[in-house]
MMTF fields as JSON, N, C-alpha, C and O atoms, coordinates in Angstrom:
{
  "mmtfVersion": "1.0.0",
  "mmtfProducer": "UNKNOWN",
  "numBonds": 279,
  "numAtoms": 280,
  "numGroups": 70,
  "numChains": 1,
  "numModels": 1,
  "chainsPerModel": [1],
  "groupsPerChain": [70],
  "chainIdList": ["A"],
  "bondAtomList": [4, 2, 8, 6, 12, 10, 16, 14, 20, 18, 24, 22, 28, 26, 32, 30, 36, 34, 40, 38, 44, 42, 48, 46, 52, 50, 56, 54, 60, 58, 64, 62, 68, 66, 72, 70, 76, 74, 80, 78, 84, 82, 88, 86, 92, 90, 96, 94, 100, 98, 104, 102, 108, 106, 112, 110, 116, 114, 120, 118, 124, 122, 128, 126, 132, 130, 136, 134, 140, 138, 144, 142, 148, 146, 152, 150, 156, 154, 160, 158, 164, 162, 168, 166, 172, 170, 176, 174, 180, 178, 184, 182, 188, 186, 192, 190, 196, 194, 200, 198, 204, 202, 208, 206, 212, 210, 216, 214, 220, 218, 224, 222, 228, 226, 232, 230, 236, 234, 240, 238, 244, 242, 248, 246, 252, 250, 256, 254, 260, 258, 264, 262, 268, 266, 272, 270, 276, 274],
  "bondOrderList": [1, 1, 1, 1, 1, 1, 1, 1, 1, 1, 1, 1, 1, 1, 1, 1, 1, 1, 1, 1, 1, 1, 1, 1, 1, 1, 1, 1, 1, 1, 1, 1, 1, 1, 1, 1, 1, 1, 1, 1, 1, 1, 1, 1, 1, 1, 1, 1, 1, 1, 1, 1, 1, 1, 1, 1, 1, 1, 1, 1, 1, 1, 1, 1, 1, 1, 1, 1, 1],
  "groupList": [{"groupName": "MET", "atomNameList": ["N", "CA", "C", "O"], "elementList": ["N", "C", "C", "O"], "formalChargeList": [0, 0, 0, 0], "bondAtomList": [1, 0, 2, 1, 3, 2], "bondOrderList": [1, 1, 2], "singleLetterCode": "M", "chemCompType": "L-PEPTIDE LINKING"}, {"groupName": "ALA", "atomNameList": ["N", "CA", "C", "O"], "elementList": ["N", "C", "C", "O"], "formalChargeList": [0, 0, 0, 0], "bondAtomList": [1, 0, 2, 1, 3, 2], "bondOrderList": [1, 1, 2], "singleLetterCode": "A", "chemCompType": "L-PEPTIDE LINKING"}, {"groupName": "GLY", "atomNameList": ["N", "CA", "C", "O"], "elementList": ["N", "C", "C", "O"], "formalChargeList": [0, 0, 0, 0], "bondAtomList": [1, 0, 2, 1, 3, 2], "bondOrderList": [1, 1, 2], "singleLetterCode": "G", "chemCompType": "PEPTIDE LINKING"}, {"groupName": "LEU", "atomNameList": ["N", "CA", "C", "O"], "elementList": ["N", "C", "C", "O"], "formalChargeList": [0, 0, 0, 0], "bondAtomList": [1, 0, 2, 1, 3, 2], "bondOrderList": [1, 1, 2], "singleLetterCode": "L", "chemCompType": "L-PEPTIDE LINKING"}, {"groupName": "LYS", "atomNameList": ["N", "CA", "C", "O"], "elementList": ["N", "C", "C", "O"], "formalChargeList": [0, 0, 0, 0], "bondAtomList": [1, 0, 2, 1, 3, 2], "bondOrderList": [1, 1, 2], "singleLetterCode": "K", "chemCompType": "L-PEPTIDE LINKING"}, {"groupName": "TYR", "atomNameList": ["N", "CA", "C", "O"], "elementList": ["N", "C", "C", "O"], "formalChargeList": [0, 0, 0, 0], "bondAtomList": [1, 0, 2, 1, 3, 2], "bondOrderList": [1, 1, 2], "singleLetterCode": "Y", "chemCompType": "L-PEPTIDE LINKING"}, {"groupName": "ASP", "atomNameList": ["N", "CA", "C", "O"], "elementList": ["N", "C", "C", "O"], "formalChargeList": [0, 0, 0, 0], "bondAtomList": [1, 0, 2, 1, 3, 2], "bondOrderList": [1, 1, 2], "singleLetterCode": "D", "chemCompType": "L-PEPTIDE LINKING"}, {"groupName": "ARG", "atomNameList": ["N", "CA", "C", "O"], "elementList": ["N", "C", "C", "O"], "formalChargeList": [0, 0, 0, 0], "bondAtomList": [1, 0, 2, 1, 3, 2], "bondOrderList": [1, 1, 2], "singleLetterCode": "R", "chemCompType": "L-PEPTIDE LINKING"}, {"groupName": "THR", "atomNameList": ["N", "CA", "C", "O"], "elementList": ["N", "C", "C", "O"], "formalChargeList": [0, 0, 0, 0], "bondAtomList": [1, 0, 2, 1, 3, 2], "bondOrderList": [1, 1, 2], "singleLetterCode": "T", "chemCompType": "L-PEPTIDE LINKING"}, {"groupName": "ILE", "atomNameList": ["N", "CA", "C", "O"], "elementList": ["N", "C", "C", "O"], "formalChargeList": [0, 0, 0, 0], "bondAtomList": [1, 0, 2, 1, 3, 2], "bondOrderList": [1, 1, 2], "singleLetterCode": "I", "chemCompType": "L-PEPTIDE LINKING"}, {"groupName": "GLU", "atomNameList": ["N", "CA", "C", "O"], "elementList": ["N", "C", "C", "O"], "formalChargeList": [0, 0, 0, 0], "bondAtomList": [1, 0, 2, 1, 3, 2], "bondOrderList": [1, 1, 2], "singleLetterCode": "E", "chemCompType": "L-PEPTIDE LINKING"}, {"groupName": "PRO", "atomNameList": ["N", "CA", "C", "O"], "elementList": ["N", "C", "C", "O"], "formalChargeList": [0, 0, 0, 0], "bondAtomList": [1, 0, 2, 1, 3, 2], "bondOrderList": [1, 1, 2], "singleLetterCode": "P", "chemCompType": "L-PEPTIDE LINKING"}, {"groupName": "ASN", "atomNameList": ["N", "CA", "C", "O"], "elementList": ["N", "C", "C", "O"], "formalChargeList": [0, 0, 0, 0], "bondAtomList": [1, 0, 2, 1, 3, 2], "bondOrderList": [1, 1, 2], "singleLetterCode": "N", "chemCompType": "L-PEPTIDE LINKING"}, {"groupName": "VAL", "atomNameList": ["N", "CA", "C", "O"], "elementList": ["N", "C", "C", "O"], "formalChargeList": [0, 0, 0, 0], "bondAtomList": [1, 0, 2, 1, 3, 2], "bondOrderList": [1, 1, 2], "singleLetterCode": "V", "chemCompType": "L-PEPTIDE LINKING"}, {"groupName": "SER", "atomNameList": ["N", "CA", "C", "O"], "elementList": ["N", "C", "C", "O"], "formalChargeList": [0, 0, 0, 0], "bondAtomList": [1, 0, 2, 1, 3, 2], "bondOrderList": [1, 1, 2], "singleLetterCode": "S", "chemCompType": "L-PEPTIDE LINKING"}, {"groupName": "PHE", "atomNameList": ["N", "CA", "C", "O"], "elementList": ["N", "C", "C", "O"], "formalChargeList": [0, 0, 0, 0], "bondAtomList": [1, 0, 2, 1, 3, 2], "bondOrderList": [1, 1, 2], "singleLetterCode": "F", "chemCompType": "L-PEPTIDE LINKING"}],
  "groupTypeList": [0, 1, 2, 3, 4, 5, 5, 6, 7, 8, 4, 3, 3, 9, 10, 3, 9, 10, 4, 4, 4, 8, 2, 2, 11, 2, 6, 3, 1, 7, 12, 9, 2, 13, 14, 4, 7, 0, 13, 5, 3, 9, 9, 6, 6, 3, 7, 3, 14, 3, 2, 4, 6, 9, 14, 5, 14, 4, 6, 4, 4, 14, 5, 9, 15, 9, 10, 12, 14, 14],
  "groupIdList": [1, 2, 3, 4, 5, 6, 7, 8, 9, 10, 11, 12, 13, 14, 15, 16, 17, 18, 19, 20, 21, 22, 23, 24, 25, 26, 27, 28, 29, 30, 31, 32, 33, 34, 35, 36, 37, 38, 39, 40, 41, 42, 43, 44, 45, 46, 47, 48, 49, 50, 51, 52, 53, 54, 55, 56, 57, 58, 59, 60, 61, 62, 63, 64, 65, 66, 67, 68, 69, 70],
  "secStructList": [7, 6, 6, 7, 7, 2, 2, 2, 2, 2, 2, 2, 2, 2, 2, 2, 2, 2, 2, 6, 7, 7, 7, 1, 2, 2, 2, 2, 2, 2, 2, 2, 6, 1, 7, 2, 2, 2, 2, 2, 2, 2, 2, 2, 2, 2, 2, 2, 2, 2, 7, 7, 3, 3, 3, 3, 3, 6, 6, 6, 6, 3, 3, 3, 3, 3, 7, 7, 7, 7],
  "xCoordList": [-19.139, -19.973, -20.596, -20.968, -20.661, -21.408, -22.827, -23.476, -23.377, -24.891, -24.982, -26.1, -23.758, -24.128, -24.837, -24.638, -25.656, -26.395, -25.411, -24.302, -25.742, -24.681, -24.299, -23.185, -25.086, -25.011, -23.949, -22.969, -24.255, -23.358, -22.182, -21.235, -22.005, -20.732, -19.967, -18.797, -20.423, -19.808, -19.303, -18.16, -20.255, -19.923, -18.623, -17.58, -18.792, -17.692, -16.522, -15.462, -16.536, -15.285, -14.843, -13.667, -15.492, -15.144, -14.184, -13.172, -14.949, -14.244, -12.856, -11.823, -12.743, -11.533, -10.666, -9.486, -10.96, -10.091, -9.411, -8.217, -10.5, -10.055, -8.8, -7.774, -9.031, -8.193, -6.836, -5.805, -7.12, -5.77, -5.688, -4.597, -6.904, -7.051, -7.664, -8.344, -7.759, -8.583, -7.702, -8.286, -6.434, -5.744, -5.779, -6.094, -5.344, -5.35, -6.913, -7.761, -7.131, -8.201, -9.106, -10.33, -8.302, -8.815, -9.173, -10.22, -8.512, -8.561, -10.01, -11.052, -9.98, -11.275, -12.36, -13.405, -12.293, -13.408, -14.087, -15.293, -13.009, -13.558, -14.155, -15.166, -13.64, -13.794, -15.416, -16.157, -15.621, -17.015, -17.997, -19.188, -17.601, -18.475, -18.96, -20.131, -18.079, -18.461, -17.303, -16.352, -17.233, -16.159, -15.258, -15.6, -13.916, -12.901, -13.546, -13.434, -14.341, -14.82, -15.749, -15.596, -16.641, -17.6, -16.779, -17.337, -15.541, -14.746, -14.553, -14.974, -13.891, -13.536, -14.646, -14.457, -15.94, -17.097, -17.448, -17.711, -17.477, -17.75, -16.685, -17.08, -15.403, -14.453, -14.678, -14.511, -15.021, -15.36, -16.547, -16.583, -17.582, -18.618, -18.362, -19.024, -17.375, -16.985, -16.1, -16.084, -15.416, -14.534, -15.54, -15.416, -16.618, -17.465, -18.46, -18.777, -18.989, -19.859, -19.069, -19.656, -17.778, -17.388, -16.198, -15.683, -16.129, -15.269, -13.859, -13.146, -13.25, -12.017, -11.132, -11.594, -10.112, -9.202, -8.819, -8.361, -9.018, -8.856, -7.98, -8.197, -6.685, -5.677, -5.19, -5.543, -4.463, -3.919, -2.44, -1.554, -2.436, -0.727, -0.314, -0.868, 1.043, 1.558, 2.317, 2.557, 2.746, 3.511, 2.578, 2.784, 1.443, 0.427, -0.292, -0.994, -0.297, -1.114, -2.774, -3.537, -3.063, -4.443, -4.7, -3.802, -6.031, -6.652, -6.627, -6.931, -6.238, -6.265, -6.867, -6.831, -7.405, -7.818, -6.72, -5.942, -6.593, -5.581, -5.957, -6.9, -5.189, -5.602, -5.096, -3.93, -5.986, -5.51, -4.629, -4.89, -3.632, -2.479, -3.052, -2.175, -4.239, -4.68, -4.871, -5.25],
  "yCoordList": [-134.478, -133.758, -135.065, -134.929, -136.01, -136.98, -136.694, -136.092, -137.104, -136.551, -135.455, -134.981, -134.78, -133.565, -133.939, -134.968, -132.978, -133.193, -132.957, -132.509, -133.234, -133.066, -131.731, -131.54, -130.742, -129.321, -128.816, -128.134, -129.233, -128.762, -129.466, -128.929, -130.527, -131.163, -130.454, -130.18, -130.119, -129.488, -128.076, -127.717, -127.287, -126.075, -126.179, -125.563, -126.896, -127.172, -127.589, -127.007, -128.403, -128.832, -127.749, -127.822, -126.911, -125.657, -124.519, -123.911, -124.499, -123.537, -124.368, -123.704, -125.613, -126.187, -126.153, -126.039, -126.234, -126.219, -124.645, -124.386, -123.721, -122.385, -122.132, -121.513, -122.628, -122.451, -123.171, -122.877, -124.384, -125.086, -126.154, -126.384, -126.657, -127.329, -128.374, -128.605, -129.435, -130.436, -131.691, -132.669, -131.625, -133.046, -133.881, -133.44, -135.223, -136.087, -136.573, -136.214, -137.456, -137.983, -138.839, -138.919, -139.49, -140.25, -139.496, -139.824, -138.353, -137.209, -136.577, -136.59, -136.128, -135.305, -136.014, -135.506, -137.437, -138.269, -138.209, -137.99, -138.481, -138.468, -137.42, -137.527, -136.196, -134.811, -134.274, -133.434, -134.946, -134.462, -135.572, -135.348, -136.796, -137.87, -138.696, -139.075, -139.006, -139.535, -140.729, -140.619, -141.655, -142.422, -141.803, -140.746, -142.393, -141.615, -141.536, -140.55, -142.683, -142.709, -141.468, -140.802, -141.094, -140.071, -138.782, -137.735, -138.722, -137.495, -137.28, -136.249, -138.271, -138.229, -137.872, -137.192, -138.356, -137.944, -136.66, -135.905, -136.304, -134.79, -133.847, -132.831, -134.126, -133.341, -133.311, -132.29, -134.338, -134.321, -133.565, -132.839, -133.656, -132.682, -131.179, -130.338, -130.85, -129.404, -129.021, -127.837, -129.846, -129.621, -129.163, -128.044, -130.056, -129.652, -128.518, -127.723, -128.442, -127.155, -125.942, -124.93, -125.81, -124.771, -124.187, -123.094, -125.327, -125.091, -124.898, -124.377, -125.349, -125.157, -126.505, -127.571, -126.373, -127.691, -127.675, -126.667, -128.812, -129.298, -130.427, -131.448, -130.039, -131.079, -131.37, -130.646, -132.346, -132.575, -132.377, -132.927, -131.264, -130.923, -131.582, -131.467, -132.565, -133.144, -132.142, -132.354, -131.05, -130.032, -129.51, -129.608, -128.894, -128.335, -129.525, -129.086, -130.752, -131.597, -131.34, -131.619, -130.722, -130.376, -130.429, -130.568, -130.308, -130.25, -128.622, -127.858, -128.263, -126.84, -126.563, -127.446, -125.404, -125.086, -124.574, -123.756, -125.002, -124.695, -123.606, -123.768, -122.381, -121.337, -121.363, -121.663, -121.05, -121.218, -120.022, -118.923, -120.246, -119.176, -118.857, -118.701, -118.76, -118.299, -116.844, -116.313],
  "zCoordList": [-10.624, -11.786, -12.604, -13.77, -12.093, -12.786, -13.02, -12.164, -14.171, -14.451, -15.107, -15.311, -15.607, -16.355, -17.694, -18.339, -17.985, -19.441, -20.497, -20.204, -21.732, -22.718, -23.001, -23.489, -22.759, -23.222, -22.106, -22.41, -20.742, -19.752, -19.768, -19.194, -20.279, -20.374, -21.481, -21.215, -22.654, -23.546, -23.309, -23.59, -22.762, -22.152, -21.151, -21.373, -20.211, -19.483, -20.362, -20.132, -21.224, -21.889, -22.924, -23.282, -23.374, -23.942, -23.032, -23.381, -21.706, -20.85, -20.456, -20.538, -20.08, -19.829, -20.855, -20.522, -22.307, -23.363, -23.462, -23.609, -23.341, -23.38, -22.216, -22.498, -21.083, -19.965, -20.005, -19.399, -21.027, -21.313, -19.714, -19.193, -19.17, -18.054, -18.165, -17.166, -19.269, -19.295, -18.705, -18.238, -18.745, -18.259, -19.756, -20.861, -19.374, -20.52, -20.557, -19.741, -21.656, -21.903, -20.939, -21.039, -19.957, -18.792, -17.842, -17.286, -17.372, -16.18, -16.9, -16.245, -18.044, -18.469, -18.43, -18.023, -18.886, -18.606, -17.412, -17.298, -16.192, -14.907, -14.499, -13.806, -14.852, -14.225, -14.895, -14.384, -15.996, -16.751, -16.456, -16.672, -15.965, -15.616, -16.812, -16.833, -17.852, -19.126, -19.375, -18.601, -20.154, -20.571, -21.435, -21.964, -21.718, -22.862, -24.072, -24.801, -24.395, -25.689, -25.832, -26.856, -24.984, -25.185, -25.001, -25.332, -24.523, -24.551, -26.004, -26.53, -26.733, -28.174, -29.053, -30.062, -28.668, -29.473, -29.279, -30.215, -27.997, -27.767, -28.413, -28.984, -28.351, -29.104, -30.602, -31.27, -31.042, -32.571, -32.83, -33.823, -32.004, -32.359, -32.15, -32.759, -31.263, -31.111, -32.289, -32.626, -32.898, -33.944, -35.0, -35.498, -35.394, -36.472, -36.175, -37.059, -34.827, -34.545, -34.506, -34.888, -34.099, -33.827, -35.107, -35.341, -35.629, -36.948, -36.644, -37.501, -35.241, -34.751, -34.683, -34.276, -35.026, -34.683, -33.224, -32.685, -32.602, -31.211, -31.37, -32.023, -30.511, -30.442, -28.903, -27.973, -28.763, -27.315, -27.357, -28.012, -26.309, -26.206, -25.096, -24.003, -25.412, -24.106, -23.398, -22.21, -23.963, -22.993, -22.182, -20.973, -22.616, -21.744, -20.951, -20.04, -21.051, -20.672, -20.601, -19.676, -21.876, -22.155, -23.594, -24.425, -23.894, -25.34, -25.467, -24.551, -26.681, -26.874, -28.251, -29.108, -28.493, -29.808, -30.603, -30.112, -31.83, -32.675, -33.618, -34.392, -33.587, -34.399, -35.914, -36.171, -36.866, -38.25, -38.48, -37.99, -39.198, -39.634, -41.161, -42.012, -41.534, -42.807, -42.865, -43.909]
}
């Protein structure tokens, strides 16, 4: 999957988060063809653009969307 453009990577990351199948940061970085640092940057961008909280779940071994209980 190396060479995916930013939009494609972001779209894929959203799908993986929704399915709870991202793996850890290193695994995710390899799967979408970026560095771990870029994974963190993309996740930060998603938090801002989607207005959703994203967190890593050790139990699920995946990044997940956190639902607000407001």
